[in-house]
All heavy atoms as a GROMACS GRO file, in nm:
protein
  555
    1GLY      N    1  -1.339   0.239  -0.164
    1GLY     CA    2  -1.303   0.179  -0.289
    1GLY      C    3  -1.365   0.254  -0.404
    1GLY      O    4  -1.395   0.371  -0.396
    2GLY      N    5  -1.380   0.185  -0.509
    2GLY     CA    6  -1.428   0.244  -0.632
    2GLY      C    7  -1.316   0.254  -0.733
    2GLY      O    8  -1.199   0.241  -0.699
    3ARG      N    9  -1.354   0.278  -0.855
    3ARG     CA   10  -1.253   0.286  -0.961
    3ARG      C   11  -1.173   0.414  -0.949
    3ARG      O   12  -1.228   0.521  -0.929
    3ARG     CB   13  -1.322   0.277  -1.096
    3ARG     CG   14  -1.374   0.137  -1.121
    3ARG     CD   15  -1.441   0.120  -1.252
    3ARG     NE   16  -1.362   0.175  -1.360
    3ARG     CZ   17  -1.407   0.189  -1.483
    3ARG    NH1   18  -1.528   0.152  -1.513
    3ARG    NH2   19  -1.331   0.240  -1.577
    4LYS      N   20  -1.044   0.402  -0.965
    4LYS     CA   21  -0.955   0.518  -0.959
    4LYS      C   22  -0.903   0.554  -1.097
    4LYS      O   23  -0.855   0.663  -1.118
    4LYS     CB   24  -0.841   0.489  -0.863
    4LYS     CG   25  -0.887   0.477  -0.719
    4LYS     CD   26  -0.774   0.438  -0.627
    4LYS     CE   27  -0.815   0.426  -0.484
    4LYS     NZ   28  -0.932   0.352  -0.453
    5TYR      N   29  -0.911   0.459  -1.192
    5TYR     CA   30  -0.860   0.480  -1.326
    5TYR      C   31  -0.966   0.442  -1.429
    5TYR      O   32  -1.042   0.347  -1.409
    5TYR     CB   33  -0.734   0.396  -1.349
    5TYR     CG   34  -0.624   0.433  -1.253
    5TYR    CD1   35  -0.608   0.367  -1.132
    5TYR    CD2   36  -0.537   0.538  -1.281
    5TYR    CE1   37  -0.508   0.403  -1.043
    5TYR    CE2   38  -0.438   0.574  -1.193
    5TYR     CZ   39  -0.423   0.506  -1.074
    5TYR     OH   40  -0.326   0.543  -0.986
    6ASP      N   41  -0.969   0.515  -1.541
    6ASP     CA   42  -1.064   0.481  -1.646
    6ASP      C   43  -1.008   0.368  -1.732
    6ASP      O   44  -0.900   0.315  -1.704
    6ASP     CB   45  -1.100   0.605  -1.730
    6ASP     CG   46  -0.982   0.661  -1.808
    6ASP    OD1   47  -0.878   0.593  -1.823
    6ASP    OD2   48  -0.994   0.776  -1.856
    7LYS      N   49  -1.080   0.330  -1.836
    7LYS     CA   50  -1.040   0.216  -1.919
    7LYS      C   51  -0.910   0.239  -1.993
    7LYS      O   52  -0.842   0.145  -2.032
    7LYS     CB   53  -1.152   0.181  -2.017
    7LYS     CG   54  -1.274   0.127  -1.946
    7LYS     CD   55  -1.386   0.094  -2.041
    7LYS     CE   56  -1.505   0.045  -1.960
    7LYS     NZ   57  -1.618   0.012  -2.045
    8GLU      N   58  -0.871   0.366  -2.013
    8GLU     CA   59  -0.744   0.396  -2.080
    8GLU      C   60  -0.628   0.406  -1.980
    8GLU      O   61  -0.515   0.434  -2.017
    8GLU     CB   62  -0.754   0.529  -2.158
    8GLU     CG   63  -0.837   0.517  -2.285
    8GLU     CD   64  -0.986   0.530  -2.259
    8GLU    OE1   65  -1.026   0.616  -2.178
    8GLU    OE2   66  -1.061   0.453  -2.320
    9GLY      N   67  -0.657   0.390  -1.851
    9GLY     CA   68  -0.554   0.395  -1.749
    9GLY      C   69  -0.529   0.533  -1.692
    9GLY      O   70  -0.438   0.553  -1.613
   10LYS      N   71  -0.612   0.629  -1.730
   10LYS     CA   72  -0.597   0.765  -1.678
   10LYS      C   73  -0.670   0.776  -1.544
   10LYS      O   74  -0.777   0.722  -1.527
   10LYS     CB   75  -0.655   0.866  -1.776
   10LYS     CG   76  -0.582   0.871  -1.907
   10LYS     CD   77  -0.649   0.968  -2.002
   10LYS     CE   78  -0.584   0.961  -2.139
   10LYS     NZ   79  -0.660   1.036  -2.239
   11GLU      N   80  -0.609   0.850  -1.452
   11GLU     CA   81  -0.669   0.867  -1.320
   11GLU      C   82  -0.798   0.947  -1.331
   11GLU      O   83  -0.804   1.050  -1.397
   11GLU     CB   84  -0.572   0.938  -1.226
   11GLU     CG   85  -0.618   0.935  -1.082
   11GLU     CD   86  -0.511   0.984  -0.985
   11GLU    OE1   87  -0.399   1.014  -1.027
   11GLU    OE2   88  -0.544   0.991  -0.866
   12MET      N   89  -0.904   0.895  -1.267
   12MET     CA   90  -1.033   0.961  -1.270
   12MET      C   91  -1.038   1.070  -1.163
   12MET      O   92  -0.964   1.066  -1.066
   12MET     CB   93  -1.144   0.858  -1.246
   12MET     CG   94  -1.151   0.753  -1.356
   12MET     SD   95  -1.262   0.616  -1.318
   12MET     CE   96  -1.420   0.697  -1.316
   13GLU      N   97  -1.128   1.166  -1.181
   13GLU     CA   98  -1.146   1.272  -1.083
   13GLU      C   99  -1.196   1.213  -0.952
   13GLU      O  100  -1.282   1.126  -0.950
   13GLU     CB  101  -1.247   1.374  -1.137
   13GLU     CG  102  -1.265   1.494  -1.047
   13GLU     CD  103  -1.361   1.597  -1.104
   13GLU    OE1  104  -1.379   1.598  -1.227
   13GLU    OE2  105  -1.417   1.673  -1.025
   14LYS      N  106  -1.144   1.264  -0.843
   14LYS     CA  107  -1.186   1.216  -0.711
   14LYS      C  108  -1.325   1.268  -0.679
   14LYS      O  109  -1.364   1.377  -0.720
   14LYS     CB  110  -1.088   1.261  -0.604
   14LYS     CG  111  -0.951   1.198  -0.624
   14LYS     CD  112  -0.861   1.230  -0.508
   14LYS     CE  113  -0.721   1.188  -0.540
   14LYS     NZ  114  -0.672   1.074  -0.480
   15SER      N  115  -1.397   1.189  -0.601
   15SER     CA  116  -1.532   1.225  -0.561
   15SER      C  117  -1.531   1.350  -0.473
   15SER      O  118  -1.446   1.365  -0.386
   15SER     CB  119  -1.594   1.108  -0.483
   15SER     OG  120  -1.718   1.146  -0.430
   16LYS      N  121  -1.626   1.437  -0.495
   16LYS     CA  122  -1.638   1.559  -0.414
   16LYS      C  123  -1.728   1.534  -0.292
   16LYS      O  124  -1.731   1.612  -0.200
   16LYS     CB  125  -1.698   1.672  -0.498
   16LYS     CG  126  -1.619   1.702  -0.622
   16LYS     CD  127  -1.505   1.796  -0.593
   16LYS     CE  128  -1.442   1.843  -0.721
   16LYS     NZ  129  -1.308   1.797  -0.745
   17GLY      N  130  -1.801   1.426  -0.296
   17GLY     CA  131  -1.889   1.394  -0.185
   17GLY      C  132  -1.972   1.271  -0.218
   17GLY      O  133  -2.013   1.254  -0.332
   18HIS      N  134  -1.989   1.184  -0.123
   18HIS     CA  135  -2.070   1.066  -0.141
   18HIS      C  136  -2.117   1.015  -0.005
   18HIS      O  137  -2.072   1.063   0.099
   18HIS     CB  138  -1.992   0.957  -0.217
   18HIS     CG  139  -1.863   0.918  -0.151
   18HIS    ND1  140  -1.746   0.986  -0.173
   18HIS    CD2  141  -1.835   0.821  -0.062
   18HIS    CE1  142  -1.651   0.930  -0.101
   18HIS    NE2  143  -1.702   0.831  -0.033
   19LYS      N  144  -2.207   0.919  -0.009
   19LYS     CA  145  -2.262   0.862   0.114
   19LYS      C  146  -2.148   0.810   0.203
   19LYS      O  147  -2.057   0.745   0.155
   19LYS     CB  148  -2.357   0.748   0.078
   19LYS     CG  149  -2.424   0.686   0.197
   19LYS     CD  150  -2.517   0.574   0.154
   19LYS     CE  151  -2.580   0.516   0.278
   19LYS     NZ  152  -2.584   0.372   0.276
   20ASP      N  153  -2.152   0.841   0.328
   20ASP     CA  154  -2.054   0.796   0.428
   20ASP      C  155  -1.913   0.848   0.406
   20ASP      O  156  -1.817   0.793   0.459
   20ASP     CB  157  -2.052   0.643   0.435
   20ASP     CG  158  -2.186   0.583   0.472
   20ASP    OD1  159  -2.258   0.647   0.553
   20ASP    OD2  160  -2.221   0.476   0.422
   21MET      N  161  -1.897   0.954   0.329
   21MET     CA  162  -1.763   1.006   0.300
   21MET      C  163  -1.689   1.046   0.427
   21MET      O  164  -1.571   1.013   0.443
   21MET     CB  165  -1.772   1.125   0.204
   21MET     CG  166  -1.637   1.178   0.161
   21MET     SD  167  -1.660   1.305   0.036
   21MET     CE  168  -1.493   1.362   0.016
   22LYS      N  169  -1.756   1.115   0.518
   22LYS     CA  170  -1.690   1.160   0.641
   22LYS      C  171  -1.642   1.040   0.722
   22LYS      O  172  -1.529   1.039   0.772
   22LYS     CB  173  -1.786   1.245   0.723
   22LYS     CG  174  -1.723   1.303   0.847
   22LYS     CD  175  -1.818   1.392   0.926
   22LYS     CE  176  -1.748   1.445   1.049
   22LYS     NZ  177  -1.838   1.510   1.140
   23GLU      N  178  -1.726   0.939   0.736
   23GLU     CA  179  -1.689   0.820   0.812
   23GLU      C  180  -1.568   0.750   0.748
   23GLU      O  181  -1.477   0.705   0.818
   23GLU     CB  182  -1.808   0.723   0.817
   23GLU     CG  183  -1.783   0.602   0.903
   23GLU     CD  184  -1.906   0.513   0.911
   23GLU    OE1  185  -2.012   0.564   0.953
   23GLU    OE2  186  -1.893   0.395   0.876
   24LYS      N  187  -1.567   0.742   0.616
   24LYS     CA  188  -1.455   0.678   0.546
   24LYS      C  189  -1.326   0.758   0.564
   24LYS      O  190  -1.219   0.700   0.581
   24LYS     CB  191  -1.488   0.662   0.398
   24LYS     CG  192  -1.594   0.556   0.373
   24LYS     CD  193  -1.627   0.546   0.225
   24LYS     CE  194  -1.737   0.443   0.204
   24LYS     NZ  195  -1.768   0.428   0.061
   25GLU      N  196  -1.336   0.890   0.561
   25GLU     CA  197  -1.217   0.973   0.582
   25GLU      C  198  -1.162   0.954   0.723
   25GLU      O  199  -1.040   0.950   0.743
   25GLU     CB  200  -1.250   1.119   0.556
   25GLU     CG  201  -1.268   1.152   0.410
   25GLU     CD  202  -1.311   1.295   0.385
   25GLU    OE1  203  -1.366   1.360   0.478
   25GLU    OE2  204  -1.291   1.343   0.273
   26GLU      N  205  -1.250   0.944   0.822
   26GLU     CA  206  -1.206   0.922   0.960
   26GLU      C  207  -1.138   0.786   0.974
   26GLU      O  208  -1.033   0.775   1.038
   26GLU     CB  209  -1.325   0.932   1.055
   26GLU     CG  210  -1.380   1.073   1.070
   26GLU     CD  211  -1.511   1.079   1.147
   26GLU    OE1  212  -1.562   0.973   1.191
   26GLU    OE2  213  -1.564   1.191   1.162
   27ALA      N  214  -1.195   0.684   0.914
   27ALA     CA  215  -1.136   0.550   0.919
   27ALA      C  216  -1.000   0.551   0.850
   27ALA      O  217  -0.904   0.489   0.897
   27ALA     CB  218  -1.228   0.447   0.855
   28SER      N  219  -0.991   0.622   0.739
   28SER     CA  220  -0.864   0.632   0.666
   28SER      C  221  -0.757   0.699   0.751
   28SER      O  222  -0.641   0.656   0.752
   28SER     CB  223  -0.886   0.709   0.537
   28SER     OG  224  -0.765   0.728   0.468
   29ALA      N  225  -0.794   0.803   0.824
   29ALA     CA  226  -0.699   0.874   0.910
   29ALA      C  227  -0.648   0.783   1.022
   29ALA      O  228  -0.528   0.783   1.053
   29ALA     CB  229  -0.763   0.999   0.968
   30VAL      N  230  -0.738   0.702   1.080
   30VAL     CA  231  -0.697   0.608   1.186
   30VAL      C  232  -0.601   0.505   1.128
   30VAL      O  233  -0.495   0.477   1.185
   30VAL     CB  234  -0.820   0.538   1.249
   30VAL    CG1  235  -0.777   0.424   1.339
   30VAL    CG2  236  -0.904   0.639   1.325
   31PHE      N  237  -0.635   0.450   1.012
   31PHE     CA  238  -0.549   0.352   0.948
   31PHE      C  239  -0.411   0.411   0.918
   31PHE      O  240  -0.308   0.352   0.948
   31PHE     CB  241  -0.612   0.301   0.817
   31PHE     CG  242  -0.521   0.211   0.740
   31PHE    CD1  243  -0.512   0.077   0.772
   31PHE    CD2  244  -0.442   0.261   0.638
   31PHE    CE1  245  -0.425  -0.006   0.703
   31PHE    CE2  246  -0.356   0.180   0.568
   31PHE     CZ  247  -0.348   0.045   0.600
   32ARG      N  248  -0.410   0.531   0.860
   32ARG     CA  249  -0.283   0.594   0.822
   32ARG      C  250  -0.195   0.619   0.945
   32ARG      O  251  -0.075   0.595   0.942
   32ARG     CB  252  -0.308   0.725   0.748
   32ARG     CG  253  -0.179   0.797   0.715
   32ARG     CD  254  -0.191   0.895   0.601
   32ARG     NE  255  -0.170   0.823   0.476
   32ARG     CZ  256  -0.263   0.802   0.383
   32ARG    NH1  257  -0.383   0.849   0.398
   32ARG    NH2  258  -0.237   0.738   0.272
   33GLU      N  259  -0.256   0.664   1.055
   33GLU     CA  260  -0.181   0.688   1.178
   33GLU      C  261  -0.116   0.558   1.228
   33GLU      O  262   0.001   0.555   1.264
   33GLU     CB  263  -0.272   0.746   1.286
   33GLU     CG  264  -0.201   0.775   1.416
   33GLU     CD  265  -0.295   0.826   1.524
   33GLU    OE1  266  -0.403   0.880   1.490
   33GLU    OE2  267  -0.261   0.813   1.642
   34MET      N  268  -0.195   0.451   1.230
   34MET     CA  269  -0.142   0.322   1.277
   34MET      C  270  -0.034   0.270   1.182
   34MET      O  271   0.067   0.215   1.226
   34MET     CB  272  -0.254   0.220   1.292
   34MET     CG  273  -0.348   0.251   1.407
   34MET     SD  274  -0.265   0.272   1.567
   34MET     CE  275  -0.199   0.109   1.592
   35TRP      N  276  -0.056   0.286   1.052
   35TRP     CA  277   0.042   0.240   0.953
   35TRP      C  278   0.174   0.314   0.971
   35TRP      O  279   0.282   0.253   0.967
   35TRP     CB  280  -0.013   0.259   0.812
   35TRP     CG  281   0.085   0.225   0.704
   35TRP    CD1  282   0.133   0.308   0.609
   35TRP    CD2  283   0.148   0.099   0.681
   35TRP    NE1  284   0.221   0.241   0.527
   35TRP    CE2  285   0.233   0.112   0.570
   35TRP    CE3  286   0.141  -0.025   0.745
   35TRP    CZ2  287   0.310   0.008   0.520
   35TRP    CZ3  288   0.219  -0.129   0.695
   35TRP    CH2  289   0.301  -0.112   0.584
   36GLU      N  290   0.169   0.443   0.994
   36GLU     CA  291   0.291   0.521   1.015
   36GLU      C  292   0.363   0.474   1.142
   36GLU      O  293   0.486   0.466   1.144
   36GLU     CB  294   0.259   0.671   1.023
   36GLU     CG  295   0.210   0.731   0.893
   36GLU     CD  296   0.308   0.718   0.776
   36GLU    OE1  297   0.432   0.721   0.799
   36GLU    OE2  298   0.262   0.705   0.662
   37ARG      N  299   0.288   0.442   1.247
   37ARG     CA  300   0.350   0.389   1.370
   37ARG      C  301   0.418   0.256   1.341
   37ARG      O  302   0.530   0.232   1.388
   37ARG     CB  303   0.243   0.368   1.478
   37ARG     CG  304   0.210   0.492   1.555
   37ARG     CD  305   0.109   0.467   1.664
   37ARG     NE  306   0.153   0.366   1.759
   37ARG     CZ  307   0.074   0.308   1.849
   37ARG    NH1  308  -0.053   0.344   1.858
   37ARG    NH2  309   0.120   0.218   1.932
   38CYS      N  310   0.352   0.171   1.265
   38CYS     CA  311   0.409   0.040   1.232
   38CYS      C  312   0.539   0.056   1.153
   38CYS      O  313   0.636  -0.017   1.177
   38CYS     CB  314   0.310  -0.043   1.151
   38CYS     SG  315   0.167  -0.098   1.245
   39LYS      N  316   0.540   0.151   1.060
   39LYS     CA  317   0.659   0.170   0.976
   39LYS      C  318   0.780   0.215   1.056
   39LYS      O  319   0.893   0.199   1.012
   39LYS     CB  320   0.631   0.269   0.863
   39LYS     CG  321   0.537   0.213   0.758
   39LYS     CD  322   0.531   0.294   0.632
   39LYS     CE  323   0.506   0.439   0.648
   39LYS     NZ  324   0.489   0.510   0.519
   40ARG      N  325   0.758   0.271   1.174
   40ARG     CA  326   0.868   0.315   1.261
   40ARG      C  327   0.908   0.207   1.362
   40ARG      O  328   1.010   0.222   1.429
   40ARG     CB  329   0.830   0.443   1.335
   40ARG     CG  330   0.815   0.563   1.244
   40ARG     CD  331   0.795   0.692   1.323
   40ARG     NE  332   0.681   0.688   1.414
   40ARG     CZ  333   0.559   0.729   1.383
   40ARG    NH1  334   0.532   0.776   1.264
   40ARG    NH2  335   0.462   0.724   1.472
   41HIS      N  336   0.831   0.101   1.372
   41HIS     CA  337   0.854  -0.004   1.472
   41HIS      C  338   0.978  -0.086   1.433
   41HIS      O  339   0.991  -0.132   1.320
   41HIS     CB  340   0.731  -0.095   1.481
   41HIS     CG  341   0.740  -0.193   1.591
   41HIS    ND1  342   0.797  -0.316   1.576
   41HIS    CD2  343   0.697  -0.186   1.720
   41HIS    CE1  344   0.790  -0.382   1.689
   41HIS    NE2  345   0.729  -0.305   1.778
   42GLU      N  346   1.070  -0.102   1.527
   42GLU     CA  347   1.196  -0.171   1.499
   42GLU      C  348   1.175  -0.315   1.450
   42GLU      O  349   1.240  -0.359   1.355
   42GLU     CB  350   1.283  -0.173   1.626
   42GLU     CG  351   1.422  -0.224   1.602
   42GLU     CD  352   1.510  -0.213   1.726
   42GLU    OE1  353   1.494  -0.115   1.802
   42GLU    OE2  354   1.592  -0.302   1.746
   43GLY      N  355   1.084  -0.387   1.512
   43GLY     CA  356   1.057  -0.525   1.471
   43GLY      C  357   1.005  -0.532   1.328
   43GLY      O  358   1.046  -0.618   1.250
   44TYR      N  359   0.917  -0.439   1.292
   44TYR     CA  360   0.865  -0.434   1.155
   44TYR      C  361   0.979  -0.406   1.057
   44TYR      O  362   0.989  -0.470   0.953
   44TYR     CB  363   0.757  -0.327   1.142
   44TYR     CG  364   0.721  -0.298   0.999
   44TYR    CD1  365   0.634  -0.382   0.930
   44TYR    CD2  366   0.774  -0.190   0.931
   44TYR    CE1  367   0.602  -0.358   0.797
   44TYR    CE2  368   0.744  -0.165   0.799
   44TYR     CZ  369   0.657  -0.249   0.732
   44TYR     OH  370   0.627  -0.225   0.600
   45LEU      N  371   1.063  -0.309   1.091
   45LEU     CA  372   1.172  -0.272   1.002
   45LEU      C  373   1.268  -0.390   0.979
   45LEU      O  374   1.313  -0.412   0.866
   45LEU     CB  375   1.247  -0.151   1.056
   45LEU     CG  376   1.166  -0.022   1.063
   45LEU    CD1  377   1.244   0.087   1.135
   45LEU    CD2  378   1.126   0.023   0.924
   46GLU      N  379   1.297  -0.465   1.084
   46GLU     CA  380   1.384  -0.583   1.071
   46GLU      C  381   1.320  -0.689   0.981
   46GLU      O  382   1.386  -0.745   0.894
   46GLU     CB  383   1.414  -0.642   1.209
   46GLU     CG  384   1.502  -0.556   1.295
   46GLU     CD  385   1.512  -0.602   1.439
   46GLU    OE1  386   1.451  -0.705   1.474
   46GLU    OE2  387   1.580  -0.534   1.517
   47LYS      N  388   1.193  -0.714   1.002
   47LYS     CA  389   1.124  -0.814   0.921
   47LYS      C  390   1.112  -0.769   0.775
   47LYS      O  391   1.127  -0.849   0.682
   47LYS     CB  392   0.986  -0.843   0.979
   47LYS     CG  393   0.992  -0.924   1.107
   47LYS     CD  394   0.854  -0.950   1.161
   47LYS     CE  395   0.863  -1.049   1.274
   47LYS     NZ  396   0.858  -0.997   1.404
   48LYS      N  397   1.089  -0.641   0.755
   48LYS     CA  398   1.079  -0.588   0.619
   48LYS      C  399   1.213  -0.603   0.547
   48LYS      O  400   1.218  -0.646   0.432
   48LYS     CB  401   1.037  -0.441   0.622
   48LYS     CG  402   1.026  -0.379   0.484
   48LYS     CD  403   0.985  -0.233   0.491
   48LYS     CE  404   0.982  -0.171   0.353
   48LYS     NZ  405   0.951  -0.029   0.359
   49GLU      N  406   1.321  -0.570   0.616
   49GLU     CA  407   1.454  -0.580   0.557
   49GLU      C  408   1.484  -0.726   0.519
   49GLU      O  409   1.534  -0.754   0.410
   49GLU     CB  410   1.558  -0.528   0.655
   49GLU     CG  411   1.697  -0.520   0.597
   49GLU     CD  412   1.796  -0.458   0.695
   49GLU    OE1  413   1.758  -0.366   0.769
   49GLU    OE2  414   1.912  -0.502   0.695
   50ALA      N  415   1.451  -0.820   0.609
   50ALA     CA  416   1.474  -0.961   0.581
   50ALA      C  417   1.388  -1.007   0.462
   50ALA      O  418   1.436  -1.081   0.374
   50ALA     CB  419   1.442  -1.045   0.705
   51PHE      N  420   1.264  -0.964   0.459
   51PHE     CA  421   1.176  -1.001   0.348
   51PHE      C  422   1.230  -0.949   0.215
   51PHE      O  423   1.234  -1.021   0.116
   51PHE     CB  424   1.035  -0.946   0.371
   51PHE     CG  425   0.949  -0.956   0.250
   51PHE    CD1  426   0.892  -1.077   0.213
   51PHE    CD2  427   0.926  -0.845   0.169
   51PHE    CE1  428   0.814  -1.088   0.098
   51PHE    CE2  429   0.848  -0.854   0.055
   51PHE     CZ  430   0.792  -0.976   0.019
   52LEU      N  431   1.271  -0.823   0.212
   52LEU     CA  432   1.321  -0.765   0.087
   52LEU      C  433   1.448  -0.836   0.039
   52LEU      O  434   1.465  -0.857  -0.082
   52LEU     CB  435   1.344  -0.615   0.103
   52LEU     CG  436   1.217  -0.531   0.121
   52LEU    CD1  437   1.252  -0.386   0.150
   52LEU    CD2  438   1.126  -0.542   0.000
   53ALA      N  439   1.535  -0.874   0.131
   53ALA     CA  440   1.656  -0.948   0.094
   53ALA      C  441   1.618  -1.085   0.036
   53ALA      O  442   1.673  -1.128  -0.066
   53ALA     CB  443   1.748  -0.964   0.215
   54GLU      N  444   1.523  -1.152   0.100
   54GLU     CA  445   1.478  -1.283   0.051
   54GLU      C  446   1.411  -1.269  -0.086
   54GLU      O  447   1.433  -1.350  -0.176
   54GLU     CB  448   1.380  -1.344   0.152
   54GLU     CG  449   1.337  -1.484   0.118
   54GLU     CD  450   1.246  -1.542   0.223
   54GLU    OE1  451   1.261  -1.507   0.342
   54GLU    OE2  452   1.159  -1.623   0.186
   55GLN      N  453   1.332  -1.166  -0.102
   55GLN     CA  454   1.264  -1.143  -0.229
   55GLN      C  455   1.365  -1.115  -0.340
   55GLN      O  456   1.352  -1.166  -0.452
   55GLN     CB  457   1.167  -1.026  -0.215
   55GLN     CG  458   1.084  -1.001  -0.339
   55GLN     CD  459   0.989  -0.885  -0.320
   55GLN    OE1  460   1.029  -0.780  -0.268
   55GLN    NE2  461   0.865  -0.901  -0.359
   56LYS      N  462   1.468  -1.037  -0.311
   56LYS     CA  463   1.571  -1.006  -0.409
   56LYS      C  464   1.644  -1.133  -0.452
   56LYS      O  465   1.669  -1.154  -0.572
   56LYS     CB  466   1.670  -0.904  -0.350
   56LYS     CG  467   1.773  -0.856  -0.446
   56LYS     CD  468   1.861  -0.748  -0.382
   56LYS     CE  469   1.965  -0.698  -0.479
   56LYS     NZ  470   2.050  -0.595  -0.418
   57ALA      N  471   1.677  -1.219  -0.356
   57ALA     CA  472   1.744  -1.345  -0.388
   57ALA      C  473   1.653  -1.434  -0.472
   57ALA      O  474   1.698  -1.499  -0.568
   57ALA     CB  475   1.785  -1.416  -0.258
   58TRP      N  476   1.526  -1.437  -0.439
   58TRP     CA  477   1.429  -1.518  -0.514
   58TRP      C  478   1.417  -1.468  -0.658
   58TRP      O  479   1.417  -1.547  -0.751
   58TRP     CB  480   1.294  -1.514  -0.443
   58TRP     CG  481   1.189  -1.599  -0.506
   58TRP    CD1  482   1.171  -1.733  -0.490
   58TRP    CD2  483   1.085  -1.556  -0.594
   58TRP    NE1  484   1.063  -1.775  -0.563
   58TRP    CE2  485   1.009  -1.668  -0.628
   58TRP    CE3  486   1.049  -1.432  -0.648
   58TRP    CZ2  487   0.899  -1.661  -0.713
   58TRP    CZ3  488   0.939  -1.425  -0.732
   58TRP    CH2  489   0.867  -1.539  -0.764
   59ASP      N  490   1.408  -1.336  -0.674
   59ASP     CA  491   1.399  -1.277  -0.808
   59ASP      C  492   1.524  -1.310  -0.890
   59ASP      O  493   1.515  -1.346  -1.007
   59ASP     CB  494   1.384  -1.126  -0.801
   59ASP     CG  495   1.244  -1.082  -0.760
   59ASP    OD1  496   1.151  -1.164  -0.768
   59ASP    OD2  497   1.230  -0.965  -0.718
   60LYS      N  498   1.641  -1.300  -0.828
   60LYS     CA  499   1.767  -1.329  -0.896
   60LYS      C  500   1.771  -1.475  -0.940
   60LYS      O  501   1.810  -1.507  -1.051
   60LYS     CB  502   1.884  -1.297  -0.803
   60LYS     CG  503   2.020  -1.312  -0.865
   60LYS     CD  504   2.128  -1.270  -0.768
   60LYS     CE  505   2.265  -1.287  -0.831
   60LYS     NZ  506   2.372  -1.250  -0.737
   61GLU      N  507   1.727  -1.563  -0.851
   61GLU     CA  508   1.725  -1.707  -0.881
   61GLU      C  509   1.631  -1.737  -0.997
   61GLU      O  510   1.663  -1.816  -1.086
   61GLU     CB  511   1.681  -1.784  -0.757
   61GLU     CG  512   1.688  -1.934  -0.770
   61GLU     CD  513   1.646  -2.003  -0.642
   61GLU    OE1  514   1.707  -1.972  -0.537
   61GLU    OE2  515   1.552  -2.085  -0.646
   62ARG      N  516   1.515  -1.674  -0.998
   62ARG     CA  517   1.418  -1.695  -1.108
   62ARG      C  518   1.472  -1.647  -1.241
   62ARG      O  519   1.453  -1.710  -1.344
   62ARG     CB  520   1.287  -1.622  -1.077
   62ARG     CG  521   1.204  -1.698  -0.975
   62ARG     CD  522   1.062  -1.655  -0.975
   62ARG     NE  523   1.005  -1.671  -1.108
   62ARG     CZ  524   0.889  -1.621  -1.145
   62ARG    NH1  525   0.818  -1.553  -1.061
   62ARG    NH2  526   0.842  -1.638  -1.266
   63LYS      N  527   1.543  -1.533  -1.241
   63LYS     CA  528   1.599  -1.480  -1.366
   63LYS      C  529   1.707  -1.571  -1.420
   63LYS      O  530   1.719  -1.589  -1.541
   63LYS     CB  531   1.655  -1.339  -1.342
   63LYS     CG  532   1.548  -1.234  -1.328
   63LYS     CD  533   1.607  -1.097  -1.304
   63LYS     CE  534   1.496  -0.996  -1.280
   63LYS     NZ  535   1.550  -0.862  -1.250
   64GLN      N  536   1.786  -1.631  -1.331
   64GLN     CA  537   1.893  -1.720  -1.374
   64GLN      C  538   1.839  -1.850  -1.431
   64GLN      O  539   1.898  -1.907  -1.521
   64GLN     CB  540   1.988  -1.750  -1.258
   64GLN     CG  541   2.071  -1.630  -1.218
   64GLN     CD  542   2.157  -1.657  -1.096
   64GLN    OE1  543   2.139  -1.756  -1.027
   64GLN    NE2  544   2.249  -1.566  -1.068
   65SER      N  545   1.725  -1.897  -1.379
   65SER     CA  546   1.668  -2.023  -1.426
   65SER      C  547   1.580  -2.006  -1.548
   65SER      O  548   1.536  -2.104  -1.607
   65SER     CB  549   1.592  -2.093  -1.313
   65SER     OG  550   1.479  -2.017  -1.277
   66ALA      N  551   1.553  -1.883  -1.588
   66ALA     CA  552   1.464  -1.858  -1.702
   66ALA      C  553   1.535  -1.864  -1.835
   66ALA      O  554   1.645  -1.873  -1.855
   66ALA     CB  555   1.399  -1.722  -1.688
   0.00000   0.00000   0.00000
């Protein structure tokens, strides 16, 4: 974690090194690998598609009632 943007909303420079950086990078790589596997999973894709359709209908309904 840590701040990624300054008070004006500009992206801050990334850290060149900090405590536990290697461990955090390794954990990030494991997470990213699993996330990519999940994104290819048929069940996930079906649920995502259903969610996005439901969300679109909900957004449309809210705009009409506003």
